[in-house]
N, CA and C atoms as an extended XYZ file, in Angstrom:
552
Properties=species:S:1:pos:R:3:atomname:S:1:resname:S:1:resid:I:1 pbc="F F F"
N         0.824       -1.185        0.000 N   MET     1
C         0.000        0.000        0.000 CA  MET     1
C         0.872        1.254        0.000 C   MET     1
N         1.985        1.216        0.703 N   LEU     2
C         2.862        2.393        0.746 CA  LEU     2
C         3.391        2.739       -0.645 C   LEU     2
N         3.659        1.741       -1.453 N   ILE     3
C         4.139        2.003       -2.810 CA  ILE     3
C         3.048        2.688       -3.619 C   ILE     3
N         1.813        2.239       -3.465 N   LEU     4
C         0.704        2.877       -4.174 CA  LEU     4
C         0.599        4.344       -3.802 C   LEU     4
N         0.646        4.617       -2.528 N   VAL     5
C         0.534        5.989       -2.046 CA  VAL     5
C         1.718        6.823       -2.545 C   VAL     5
N         2.908        6.243       -2.527 N   ALA     6
C         4.080        6.967       -3.015 CA  ALA     6
C         3.936        7.330       -4.483 C   ALA     6
N         3.395        6.399       -5.282 N   PHE     7
C         3.209        6.688       -6.703 CA  PHE     7
C         2.209        7.812       -6.918 C   PHE     7
N         1.229        7.914       -6.030 N   LEU     8
C         0.247        8.981       -6.168 CA  LEU     8
C         0.763       10.306       -5.617 C   LEU     8
N         1.559       10.241       -4.552 N   ALA     9
C         2.048       11.460       -3.913 CA  ALA     9
C         3.249       12.050       -4.648 C   ALA     9
N         4.089       11.203       -5.210 N   TYR    10
C         5.302       11.653       -5.905 CA  TYR    10
C         5.271       11.140       -7.335 C   TYR    10
N         4.381       11.695       -8.129 N   PRO    11
C         4.172       11.126       -9.457 CA  PRO    11
C         5.321       11.383      -10.420 C   PRO    11
N         5.535       10.414      -11.244 N   PHE    12
C         6.410       10.516      -12.392 CA  PHE    12
C         5.597        9.959      -13.560 C   PHE    12
N         6.004       10.173      -14.792 N   PRO    13
C         5.200        9.660      -15.912 CA  PRO    13
C         4.989        8.144      -15.771 C   PRO    13
N         3.749        7.759      -15.738 N   GLY    14
C         3.400        6.351      -15.607 CA  GLY    14
C         3.190        5.885      -14.168 C   GLY    14
N         3.404        6.767      -13.186 N   ALA    15
C         3.296        6.370      -11.773 CA  ALA    15
C         1.880        5.936      -11.423 C   ALA    15
N         0.896        6.641      -11.938 N   ARG    16
C        -0.485        6.305      -11.580 CA  ARG    16
C        -0.935        5.004      -12.252 C   ARG    16
N        -0.436        4.758      -13.445 N   ILE    17
C        -0.723        3.467      -14.088 CA  ILE    17
C        -0.058        2.352      -13.292 C   ILE    17
N         1.175        2.585      -12.844 N   ALA    18
C         1.867        1.586      -12.023 CA  ALA    18
C         1.114        1.351      -10.715 C   ALA    18
N         0.619        2.430      -10.098 N   ALA    19
C        -0.143        2.292       -8.858 CA  ALA    19
C        -1.402        1.468       -9.097 C   ALA    19
N        -2.079        1.714      -10.213 N   PHE    20
C        -3.284        0.958      -10.536 CA  PHE    20
C        -2.969       -0.531      -10.680 C   PHE    20
N        -1.899       -0.859      -11.397 N   PHE    21
C        -1.557       -2.273      -11.585 CA  PHE    21
C        -1.042       -2.916      -10.302 C   PHE    21
N        -0.328       -2.173       -9.484 N   LEU    22
C         0.069       -2.713       -8.175 CA  LEU    22
C        -1.152       -2.984       -7.308 C   LEU    22
N        -2.114       -2.091       -7.366 N   PHE    23
C        -3.354       -2.290       -6.635 CA  PHE    23
C        -4.049       -3.569       -7.103 C   PHE    23
N        -4.153       -3.756       -8.424 N   LEU    24
C        -4.779       -4.965       -8.951 CA  LEU    24
C        -4.051       -6.216       -8.480 C   LEU    24
N        -2.730       -6.170       -8.494 N   CYS    25
C        -1.936       -7.322       -8.018 CA  CYS    25
C        -2.199       -7.599       -6.541 C   CYS    25
N        -2.240       -6.558       -5.734 N   ALA    26
C        -2.489       -6.736       -4.297 CA  ALA    26
C        -3.885       -7.309       -4.057 C   ALA    26
N        -4.877       -6.803       -4.769 N   ALA    27
C        -6.244       -7.307       -4.602 CA  ALA    27
C        -6.340       -8.762       -5.055 C   ALA    27
N        -5.699       -9.091       -6.148 N   MET    28
C        -5.758      -10.468       -6.656 CA  MET    28
C        -4.997      -11.436       -5.743 C   MET    28
N        -3.866      -11.017       -5.195 N   THR    29
C        -3.142      -11.928       -4.298 CA  THR    29
C        -3.898      -12.135       -2.998 C   THR    29
N        -4.654      -11.130       -2.556 N   ASP    30
C        -5.493      -11.308       -1.375 CA  ASP    30
C        -6.561      -12.362       -1.655 C   ASP    30
N        -7.195      -12.284       -2.815 N   TRP    31
C        -8.203      -13.272       -3.191 CA  TRP    31
C        -7.547      -14.651       -3.322 C   TRP    31
N        -6.395      -14.712       -4.001 N   LEU    32
C        -5.709      -15.987       -4.226 CA  LEU    32
C        -5.306      -16.640       -2.906 C   LEU    32
N        -4.865      -15.845       -1.957 N   ASP    33
C        -4.480      -16.364       -0.641 CA  ASP    33
C        -5.661      -17.076        0.026 C   ASP    33
N        -6.812      -16.449        0.018 N   GLY    34
C        -8.004      -17.055        0.614 CA  GLY    34
C        -8.443      -18.292       -0.141 C   GLY    34
N        -8.399      -18.221       -1.453 N   TRP    35
C        -8.800      -19.370       -2.275 CA  TRP    35
C        -7.888      -20.558       -2.021 C   TRP    35
N        -6.581      -20.301       -1.990 N   LEU    36
C        -5.631      -21.390       -1.733 CA  LEU    36
C        -5.798      -21.976       -0.335 C   LEU    36
N        -6.031      -21.122        0.640 N   ALA    37
C        -6.222      -21.611        2.014 CA  ALA    37
C        -7.429      -22.541        2.083 C   ALA    37
N        -8.522      -22.155        1.429 N   ARG    38
C        -9.710      -23.012        1.433 CA  ARG    38
C        -9.460      -24.287        0.641 C   ARG    38
N        -8.834      -24.162       -0.486 N   ARG    39
C        -8.582      -25.308       -1.370 CA  ARG    39
C        -7.660      -26.332       -0.717 C   ARG    39
N        -6.667      -25.852        0.018 N   MET    40
C        -5.689      -26.748        0.635 CA  MET    40
C        -6.040      -27.104        2.075 C   MET    40
N        -7.178      -26.638        2.540 N   GLY    41
C        -7.598      -26.954        3.898 CA  GLY    41
C        -6.710      -26.327        4.960 C   GLY    41
N        -6.185      -25.164        4.675 N   GLN    42
C        -5.272      -24.468        5.590 CA  GLN    42
C        -5.958      -23.302        6.286 C   GLN    42
N        -7.222      -23.452        6.594 N   ILE    43
C        -7.974      -22.383        7.251 CA  ILE    43
C        -7.750      -22.476        8.755 C   ILE    43
N        -7.418      -21.349        9.353 N   SER    44
C        -7.216      -21.306       10.806 CA  SER    44
C        -7.958      -20.109       11.381 C   SER    44
N        -8.189      -20.138       12.680 N   ASP    45
C        -8.831      -18.997       13.332 CA  ASP    45
C        -7.973      -17.749       13.174 C   ASP    45
N        -6.654      -17.912       13.305 N   PHE    46
C        -5.744      -16.781       13.120 CA  PHE    46
C        -5.864      -16.232       11.699 C   PHE    46
N        -5.908      -17.111       10.719 N   GLY    47
C        -6.023      -16.691        9.327 CA  GLY    47
C        -7.322      -15.961        9.044 C   GLY    47
N        -8.425      -16.447        9.622 N   LYS    48
C        -9.715      -15.784        9.443 CA  LYS    48
C        -9.670      -14.359        9.982 C   LYS    48
N        -9.094      -14.204       11.158 N   PHE    49
C        -9.036      -12.885       11.781 CA  PHE    49
C        -8.080      -11.964       11.013 C   PHE    49
N        -6.898      -12.478       10.694 N   MET    50
C        -5.896      -11.639       10.033 CA  MET    50
C        -6.288      -11.279        8.609 C   MET    50
N        -6.956      -12.181        7.900 N   ASP    51
C        -7.388      -11.856        6.541 CA  ASP    51
C        -8.357      -10.679        6.565 C   ASP    51
N        -9.327      -10.744        7.464 N   ALA    52
C       -10.287       -9.637        7.578 CA  ALA    52
C        -9.587       -8.348        8.000 C   ALA    52
N        -8.647       -8.444        8.918 N   LEU    53
C        -7.939       -7.260        9.395 CA  LEU    53
C        -7.067       -6.643        8.303 C   LEU    53
N        -6.341       -7.468        7.564 N   THR    54
C        -5.494       -6.917        6.494 CA  THR    54
C        -6.333       -6.321        5.376 C   THR    54
N        -7.499       -6.913        5.097 N   ASP    55
C        -8.403       -6.295        4.114 CA  ASP    55
C        -8.801       -4.895        4.553 C   ASP    55
N        -9.118       -4.756        5.827 N   LYS    56
C        -9.522       -3.450        6.358 CA  LYS    56
C        -8.371       -2.449        6.294 C   LYS    56
N        -7.183       -2.877        6.687 N   ILE    57
C        -6.023       -1.985        6.641 CA  ILE    57
C        -5.764       -1.536        5.211 C   ILE    57
N        -5.831       -2.461        4.282 N   PHE    58
C        -5.573       -2.155        2.877 CA  PHE    58
C        -6.614       -1.173        2.327 C   PHE    58
N        -7.899       -1.495        2.493 N   THR    59
C        -8.931       -0.641        1.907 CA  THR    59
C        -9.031        0.702        2.624 C   THR    59
N        -9.020        0.685        3.950 N   LEU    60
C        -9.147        1.946        4.676 CA  LEU    60
C        -7.934        2.839        4.462 C   LEU    60
N        -6.748        2.245        4.433 N   GLY    61
C        -5.539        3.022        4.174 CA  GLY    61
C        -5.600        3.708        2.820 C   GLY    61
N        -6.086        2.979        1.820 N   LEU    62
C        -6.197        3.586        0.492 CA  LEU    62
C        -7.301        4.639        0.434 C   LEU    62
N        -8.436        4.374        1.076 N   PHE    63
C        -9.497        5.392        1.089 CA  PHE    63
C        -8.997        6.685        1.723 C   PHE    63
N        -8.350        6.590        2.862 N   VAL    64
C        -7.854        7.791        3.551 CA  VAL    64
C        -6.778        8.471        2.704 C   VAL    64
N        -5.894        7.685        2.113 N   SER    65
C        -4.842        8.255        1.261 CA  SER    65
C        -5.436        8.979        0.059 C   SER    65
N        -6.425        8.357       -0.568 N   LEU    66
C        -7.055        9.004       -1.722 CA  LEU    66
C        -7.779       10.277       -1.322 C   LEU    66
N        -8.407       10.267       -0.159 N   LEU    67
C        -9.052       11.494        0.324 CA  LEU    67
C        -8.035       12.616        0.447 C   LEU    67
N        -6.887       12.303        1.014 N   ALA    68
C        -5.870       13.330        1.256 CA  ALA    68
C        -5.164       13.752       -0.031 C   ALA    68
N        -4.798       12.786       -0.851 N   LEU    69
C        -3.983       13.087       -2.028 CA  LEU    69
C        -4.778       13.632       -3.200 C   LEU    69
N        -6.010       13.197       -3.348 N   LEU    70
C        -6.787       13.591       -4.516 CA  LEU    70
C        -7.810       14.668       -4.205 C   LEU    70
N        -7.849       15.103       -2.952 N   GLU    71
C        -8.783       16.137       -2.546 CA  GLU    71
C       -10.225       15.768       -2.901 C   GLU    71
N       -10.624       14.600       -2.467 N   LEU    72
C       -11.988       14.122       -2.692 CA  LEU    72
C       -12.878       14.506       -1.515 C   LEU    72
N       -13.006       15.792       -1.277 N   ARG    73
C       -13.770       16.254       -0.110 CA  ARG    73
C       -15.204       15.744       -0.109 C   ARG    73
N       -15.797       15.619       -1.284 N   TRP    74
C       -17.168       15.132       -1.381 CA  TRP    74
C       -17.291       13.696       -0.865 C   TRP    74
N       -16.206       12.942       -0.871 N   ALA    75
C       -16.236       11.537       -0.449 CA  ALA    75
C       -15.935       11.364        1.037 C   ALA    75
N       -15.705       12.461        1.746 N   LEU    76
C       -15.335       12.362        3.155 CA  LEU    76
C       -16.409       11.656        3.986 C   LEU    76
N       -17.658       12.044        3.851 N   PHE    77
C       -18.713       11.448        4.671 CA  PHE    77
C       -18.867        9.942        4.407 C   PHE    77
N       -18.953        9.493        3.146 N   PRO    78
C       -19.035        8.047        2.922 CA  PRO    78
C       -17.828        7.289        3.490 C   PRO    78
N       -16.646        7.851        3.330 N   VAL    79
C       -15.450        7.173        3.839 CA  VAL    79
C       -15.465        7.128        5.370 C   VAL    79
N       -15.931        8.200        6.009 N   LEU    80
C       -16.051        8.177        7.472 CA  LEU    80
C       -17.055        7.129        7.941 C   LEU    80
N       -18.139        6.959        7.209 N   LEU    81
C       -19.103        5.907        7.543 CA  LEU    81
C       -18.470        4.526        7.408 C   LEU    81
N       -17.717        4.341        6.330 N   ILE    82
C       -17.034        3.063        6.118 CA  ILE    82
C       -16.026        2.817        7.234 C   ILE    82
N       -15.230        3.834        7.560 N   LEU    83
C       -14.250        3.704        8.645 CA  LEU    83
C       -14.921        3.329        9.966 C   LEU    83
N       -16.020        3.986       10.277 N   SER    84
C       -16.717        3.729       11.536 CA  SER    84
C       -17.202        2.290       11.611 C   SER    84
N       -17.805        1.811       10.553 N   ARG    85
C       -18.293        0.432       10.535 CA  ARG    85
C       -17.139       -0.549       10.703 C   ARG    85
N       -16.049       -0.296        9.998 N   GLU    86
C       -14.921       -1.233       10.044 CA  GLU    86
C       -14.313       -1.286       11.449 C   GLU    86
N       -14.195       -0.136       12.098 N   PHE    87
C       -13.665       -0.137       13.468 CA  PHE    87
C       -14.618       -0.838       14.427 C   PHE    87
N       -15.916       -0.627       14.232 N   LEU    88
C       -16.905       -1.277       15.086 CA  LEU    88
C       -16.839       -2.795       14.949 C   LEU    88
N       -16.825       -3.287       13.722 N   VAL    89
C       -16.791       -4.740       13.502 CA  VAL    89
C       -15.469       -5.325       13.985 C   VAL    89
N       -14.370       -4.626       13.763 N   THR    90
C       -13.081       -5.116       14.254 CA  THR    90
C       -13.076       -5.160       15.772 C   THR    90
N       -13.665       -4.147       16.402 N   GLY    91
C       -13.783       -4.160       17.864 CA  GLY    91
C       -14.601       -5.339       18.339 C   GLY    91
N       -15.689       -5.616       17.637 N   MET    92
C       -16.511       -6.771       18.003 CA  MET    92
C       -15.724       -8.070       17.858 C   MET    92
N       -14.928       -8.166       16.798 N   ARG    93
C       -14.117       -9.377       16.601 CA  ARG    93
C       -13.087       -9.531       17.719 C   ARG    93
N       -12.515       -8.421       18.161 N   LEU    94
C       -11.545       -8.489       19.254 CA  LEU    94
C       -12.210       -8.912       20.562 C   LEU    94
N       -13.396       -8.368       20.837 N   VAL    95
C       -14.139       -8.759       22.037 CA  VAL    95
C       -14.483      -10.248       21.956 C   VAL    95
N       -14.943      -10.687       20.794 N   ALA    96
C       -15.283      -12.106       20.620 CA  ALA    96
C       -14.054      -12.983       20.810 C   ALA    96
N       -12.918      -12.567       20.251 N   ALA    97
C       -11.689      -13.355       20.395 CA  ALA    97
C       -11.289      -13.462       21.858 C   ALA    97
N       -11.482      -12.381       22.621 N   ALA    98
C       -11.167      -12.426       24.053 CA  ALA    98
C       -12.049      -13.425       24.783 C   ALA    98
N       -13.222      -13.693       24.222 N   LYS    99
C       -14.143      -14.663       24.817 CA  LYS    99
C       -13.993      -16.045       24.185 C   LYS    99
N       -12.980      -16.198       23.321 N   GLY   100
C       -12.734      -17.490       22.693 CA  GLY   100
C       -13.611      -17.789       21.494 C   GLY   100
N       -14.241      -16.757       20.934 N   VAL   101
C       -15.123      -16.931       19.779 CA  VAL   101
C       -14.485      -16.252       18.574 C   VAL   101
N       -14.464      -16.963       17.437 N   VAL   102
C       -13.938      -16.384       16.208 CA  VAL   102
C       -15.112      -16.021       15.316 C   VAL   102
N       -15.197      -14.763       14.954 N   LEU   103
C       -16.237      -14.290       14.048 CA  LEU   103
C       -15.633      -14.176       12.653 C   LEU   103
N       -15.981      -15.094       11.801 N   SER   104
C       -15.473      -15.084       10.431 CA  SER   104
C       -16.176      -14.007        9.620 C   SER   104
N       -15.570      -13.682        8.509 N   ALA   105
C       -16.207      -12.749        7.583 CA  ALA   105
C       -17.479      -13.385        7.051 C   ALA   105
N       -18.520      -12.589        6.943 N   GLU   106
C       -19.801      -13.071        6.439 CA  GLU   106
C       -19.950      -12.681        4.978 C   GLU   106
N       -20.917      -13.268        4.322 N   ARG   107
C       -21.124      -13.040        2.889 CA  ARG   107
C       -21.279      -11.552        2.563 C   ARG   107
N       -22.108      -10.849        3.337 N   GLY   108
C       -22.298       -9.421        3.098 CA  GLY   108
C       -21.001       -8.645        3.250 C   GLY   108
N       -20.184       -9.042        4.221 N   GLY   109
C       -18.894       -8.390        4.418 CA  GLY   109
C       -17.938       -8.640        3.268 C   GLY   109
N       -17.988       -9.841        2.711 N   LYS   110
C       -17.120      -10.150        1.564 CA  LYS   110
C       -17.544       -9.364        0.330 C   LYS   110
N       -18.845       -9.256        0.123 N   ILE   111
C       -19.340       -8.469       -1.018 CA  ILE   111
C       -18.998       -6.997       -0.817 C   ILE   111
N       -19.130       -6.533        0.417 N   LYS   112
C       -18.781       -5.153        0.757 CA  LYS   112
C       -17.309       -4.877        0.445 C   LYS   112
N       -16.437       -5.797        0.824 N   THR   113
C       -15.006       -5.626        0.548 CA  THR   113
C       -14.746       -5.612       -0.955 C   THR   113
N       -15.418       -6.483       -1.698 N   LEU   114
C       -15.257       -6.499       -3.152 CA  LEU   114
C       -15.689       -5.166       -3.759 C   LEU   114
N       -16.811       -4.625       -3.304 N   LEU   115
C       -17.271       -3.323       -3.809 CA  LEU   115
C       -16.294       -2.207       -3.449 C   LEU   115
N       -15.763       -2.245       -2.239 N   GLN   116
C       -14.779       -1.239       -1.840 CA  GLN   116
C       -13.542       -1.325       -2.730 C   GLN   116
N       -13.100       -2.543       -3.026 N   LEU   117
C       -11.933       -2.713       -3.897 CA  LEU   117
C       -12.236       -2.221       -5.309 C   LEU   117
N       -13.440       -2.508       -5.810 N   CYS   118
C       -13.827       -1.998       -7.135 CA  CYS   118
C       -13.813       -0.476       -7.142 C   CYS   118
N       -14.348        0.124       -6.097 N   CYS   119
C       -14.376        1.580       -5.973 CA  CYS   119
C       -12.957        2.155       -6.011 C   CYS   119
N       -12.078        1.572       -5.200 N   LEU   120
C       -10.691        2.040       -5.177 CA  LEU   120
C       -10.033        1.852       -6.542 C   LEU   120
N       -10.327        0.747       -7.193 N   GLY   121
C        -9.793        0.508       -8.530 CA  GLY   121
C       -10.260        1.566       -9.518 C   GLY   121
N       -11.547        1.931       -9.434 N   PHE   122
C       -12.062        2.988      -10.315 CA  PHE   122
C       -11.353        4.315      -10.060 C   PHE   122
N       -11.171        4.676       -8.788 N   PHE   123
C       -10.484        5.940       -8.479 CA  PHE   123
C        -9.049        5.928       -9.006 C   PHE   123
N        -8.358        4.811       -8.833 N   LEU   124
C        -6.977        4.717       -9.321 CA  LEU   124
C        -6.930        4.721      -10.848 C   LEU   124
N        -7.874        4.030      -11.492 N   ALA   125
C        -7.923        4.022      -12.958 CA  ALA   125
C        -8.208        5.426      -13.489 C   ALA   125
N        -9.100        6.141      -12.811 N   GLU   126
C        -9.403        7.517      -13.215 CA  GLU   126
C        -8.139        8.369      -13.190 C   GLU   126
N        -7.356        8.237      -12.139 N   GLN   127
C        -6.101        8.990      -12.051 CA  GLN   127
C        -5.149        8.614      -13.182 C   GLN   127
N        -5.081        7.332      -13.479 N   ALA   128
C        -4.208        6.876      -14.569 CA  ALA   128
C        -4.657        7.452      -15.910 C   ALA   128
N        -5.964        7.440      -16.164 N   PHE   129
C        -6.476        7.972      -17.436 CA  PHE   129
C        -6.281        9.476      -17.546 C   PHE   129
N        -6.506       10.195      -16.459 N   VAL   130
C        -6.423       11.658      -16.497 CA  VAL   130
C        -4.980       12.133      -16.592 C   VAL   130
N        -4.076       11.538      -15.810 N   HIS   131
C        -2.722       12.079      -15.695 CA  HIS   131
C        -1.668       11.355      -16.534 C   HIS   131
N        -1.731       10.037      -16.609 N   ASP   132
C        -0.641        9.297      -17.270 CA  ASP   132
C        -0.938        8.935      -18.709 C   ASP   132
N        -2.166        8.598      -19.001 N   TRP   133
C        -2.494        8.143      -20.346 CA  TRP   133
C        -2.118        9.177      -21.415 C   TRP   133
N        -2.473       10.464      -21.237 N   PRO   134
C        -2.099       11.453      -22.256 CA  PRO   134
C        -0.587       11.607      -22.426 C   PRO   134
N         0.185       11.413      -21.354 N   LEU   135
C         1.639       11.520      -21.455 CA  LEU   135
C         2.244       10.331      -22.192 C   LEU   135
N         1.721        9.146      -21.914 N   LEU   136
C         2.296        7.935      -22.491 CA  LEU   136
C         1.727        7.621      -23.873 C   LEU   136
N         0.496        8.004      -24.106 N   PHE   137
C        -0.166        7.735      -25.386 CA  PHE   137
C        -0.849        9.010      -25.868 C   PHE   137
N        -0.061        9.986      -26.338 N   PRO   138
C        -0.610       11.309      -26.649 CA  PRO   138
C        -1.632       11.326      -27.784 C   PRO   138
N        -1.623       10.342      -28.661 N   ASP   139
C        -2.531       10.366      -29.808 CA  ASP   139
C        -3.871        9.693      -29.540 C   ASP   139
N        -4.097        9.228      -28.318 N   THR   140
C        -5.359        8.539      -28.026 CA  THR   140
C        -6.254        9.422      -27.163 C   THR   140
N        -7.532        9.309      -27.389 N   GLU   141
C        -8.532       10.075      -26.634 CA  GLU   141
C        -9.248        9.134      -25.677 C   GLU   141
N        -9.256        9.482      -24.398 N   VAL   142
C        -9.916        8.643      -23.402 CA  VAL   142
C       -10.937        9.442      -22.592 C   VAL   142
N       -11.372       10.576      -23.114 N   GLY   143
C       -12.290       11.441      -22.377 CA  GLY   143
C       -13.569       10.751      -21.964 C   GLY   143
N       -14.231       10.088      -22.899 N   ARG   144
C       -15.496        9.412      -22.593 CA  ARG   144
C       -15.262        8.255      -21.628 C   ARG   144
N       -14.192        7.509      -21.827 N   LEU   145
C       -13.865        6.401      -20.937 CA  LEU   145
C       -13.589        6.913      -19.529 C   LEU   145
N       -12.894        8.029      -19.432 N   THR   146
C       -12.613        8.628      -18.125 CA  THR   146
C       -13.903        9.031      -17.422 C   THR   146
N       -14.861        9.560      -18.170 N   GLU   147
C       -16.147        9.917      -17.580 CA  GLU   147
C       -16.848        8.689      -17.018 C   GLU   147
N       -16.822        7.584      -17.745 N   TRP   148
C       -17.462        6.352      -17.272 CA  TRP   148
C       -16.753        5.795      -16.047 C   TRP   148
N       -15.429        5.871      -16.040 N   VAL   149
C       -14.661        5.387      -14.883 CA  VAL   149
C       -14.956        6.264      -13.673 C   VAL   149
N       -15.051        7.571      -13.867 N   SER   150
C       -15.391        8.492      -12.773 CA  SER   150
C       -16.784        8.185      -12.226 C   SER   150
N       -17.727        7.951      -13.113 N   LEU   151
C       -19.074        7.591      -12.683 CA  LEU   151
C       -19.053        6.255      -11.935 C   LEU   151
N       -18.270        5.310      -12.424 N   GLY   152
C       -18.135        4.023      -11.739 CA  GLY   152
C       -17.593        4.189      -10.332 C   GLY   152
N       -16.643        5.101      -10.163 N   ALA   153
C       -16.076        5.358       -8.837 CA  ALA   153
C       -17.145        5.897       -7.890 C   ALA   153
N       -17.940        6.819       -8.372 N   ILE   154
C       -18.987        7.415       -7.529 CA  ILE   154
C       -20.057        6.380       -7.187 C   ILE   154
N       -20.520        5.658       -8.187 N   VAL   155
C       -21.588        4.669       -7.967 CA  VAL   155
C       -21.113        3.566       -7.018 C   VAL   155
N       -19.900        3.069       -7.220 N   THR   156
C       -19.420        1.998       -6.333 CA  THR   156
C       -19.149        2.516       -4.928 C   THR   156
N       -18.742        3.778       -4.783 N   LEU   157
C       -18.548        4.322       -3.440 CA  LEU   157
C       -19.878        4.418       -2.698 C   LEU   157
N       -20.896        4.919       -3.369 N   VAL   158
C       -22.209        5.020       -2.739 CA  VAL   158
C       -22.749        3.625       -2.415 C   VAL   158
N       -22.651        2.714       -3.365 N   THR   159
C       -23.142        1.350       -3.157 CA  THR   159
C       -22.361        0.655       -2.050 C   THR   159
N       -21.045        0.803       -2.067 N   ALA   160
C       -20.218        0.185       -1.024 CA  ALA   160
C       -20.548        0.766        0.342 C   ALA   160
N       -20.816        2.062        0.403 N   THR   161
C       -21.163        2.691        1.682 CA  THR   161
C       -22.481        2.132        2.212 C   THR   161
N       -23.478        2.025        1.348 N   VAL   162
C       -24.772        1.481        1.777 CA  VAL   162
C       -24.610        0.036        2.229 C   VAL   162
N       -23.911       -0.783        1.459 N   LEU   163
C       -23.721       -2.179        1.837 CA  LEU   163
C       -22.860       -2.305        3.087 C   LEU   163
N       -21.886       -1.428        3.229 N   THR   164
C       -21.049       -1.430        4.429 CA  THR   164
C       -21.902       -1.178        5.663 C   THR   164
N       -22.794       -0.201        5.579 N   LEU   165
C       -23.662        0.115        6.717 CA  LEU   165
C       -24.650       -1.008        7.000 C   LEU   165
N       -25.288       -1.531        5.959 N   THR   166
C       -26.276       -2.590        6.190 CA  THR   166
C       -25.620       -3.857        6.721 C   THR   166
N       -24.454       -4.205        6.198 N   SER   167
C       -23.789       -5.402        6.721 CA  SER   167
C       -23.301       -5.157        8.149 C   SER   167
N       -22.916       -3.927        8.466 N   GLY   168
C       -22.510       -3.592        9.830 CA  GLY   168
C       -23.667       -3.686       10.810 C   GLY   168
N       -24.842       -3.182       10.397 N   PHE   169
C       -26.019       -3.305       11.252 CA  PHE   169
C       -26.400       -4.771       11.450 C   PHE   169
N       -26.305       -5.545       10.378 N   GLY   170
C       -26.591       -6.967       10.484 CA  GLY   170
C       -25.618       -7.673       11.415 C   GLY   170
N       -24.371       -7.298       11.331 N   TYR   171
C       -23.339       -7.863       12.205 CA  TYR   171
C       -23.645       -7.526       13.661 C   TYR   171
N       -24.019       -6.263       13.910 N   MET   172
C       -24.377       -5.856       15.267 CA  MET   172
C       -25.601       -6.618       15.761 C   MET   172
N       -26.564       -6.810       14.899 N   TRP   173
C       -27.784       -7.517       15.274 CA  TRP   173
C       -27.473       -8.964       15.672 C   TRP   173
N       -26.646       -9.629       14.858 N   ARG   174
C       -26.333      -11.035       15.115 CA  ARG   174
C       -25.367      -11.235       16.272 C   ARG   174
N       -24.443      -10.285       16.473 N   HIS   175
C       -23.385      -10.477       17.469 CA  HIS   175
C       -23.358       -9.385       18.530 C   HIS   175
N       -24.411       -8.600       18.632 N   GLY   176
C       -24.451       -7.482       19.580 CA  GLY   176
C       -24.332       -7.915       21.021 C   GLY   176
N       -24.693       -9.174       21.316 N   ASP   177
C       -24.596       -9.649       22.687 CA  ASP   177
C       -23.160       -9.611       23.195 C   ASP   177
N       -22.195       -9.567       22.296 N   LEU   178
C       -20.793       -9.461       22.717 CA  LEU   178
C       -20.515       -8.112       23.403 C   LEU   178
N       -21.235       -7.089       22.990 N   PHE   179
C       -21.044       -5.757       23.562 CA  PHE   179
C       -21.887       -5.502       24.794 C   PHE   179
N       -22.985       -6.212       24.888 N   PHE   180
C       -23.927       -5.915       25.958 CA  PHE   180
C       -23.819       -6.870       27.132 C   PHE   180
N       -22.714       -7.603       27.206 N   GLY   181
C       -22.395       -8.380       28.392 CA  GLY   181
C       -22.997       -9.751       28.476 C   GLY   181
N       -23.854      -10.149       27.542 N   GLU   182
C       -24.390      -11.501       27.599 CA  GLU   182
C       -23.355      -12.475       27.094 C   GLU   182
N       -23.319      -13.638       27.677 N   GLU   183
C       -22.359      -14.658       27.246 CA  GLU   183
C       -22.756      -15.198       25.892 C   GLU   183
N       -21.749      -15.547       25.118 N   VAL   184
C       -21.961      -16.093       23.774 CA  VAL   184
C       -22.295      -17.563       23.870 C   VAL   184
């Protein structure tokens, strides 16, 4: 993630395209890691917890970095909602772990993470199209494509925010007893 942020903060020709492809590689290796663990029967409680935690660090770190570096002030409220939900669910997982219970990622949470990754990918692709594409390929026009990618970023951010909140409420509903002192 630090390399991605560095490419965005200290751009050189092609830096944003490189950041986009590094992001894709990181997202794909995260998926591959989980797939291989399930396929090879190497699933552990530690792995379940750490996979969810590293997903949160990766996505939240990039959301905050993009807010700061790209001046996406309009996206501040959705990102704050996403951050709040992620901290709440992580706190619940820590409380559950202290009680000897492992709360795995649920289907809604996995879809939410996929949408967040798509959103981040759209924002990074938009930067690549706006800043690097004209420098590297001056004879090509990507204006309309950039508009669609920008719209994709907005739509996926709104959708990811709604799904993040609904899955968070569902998580609280199913596991709220961890916070309110009842034994699991």
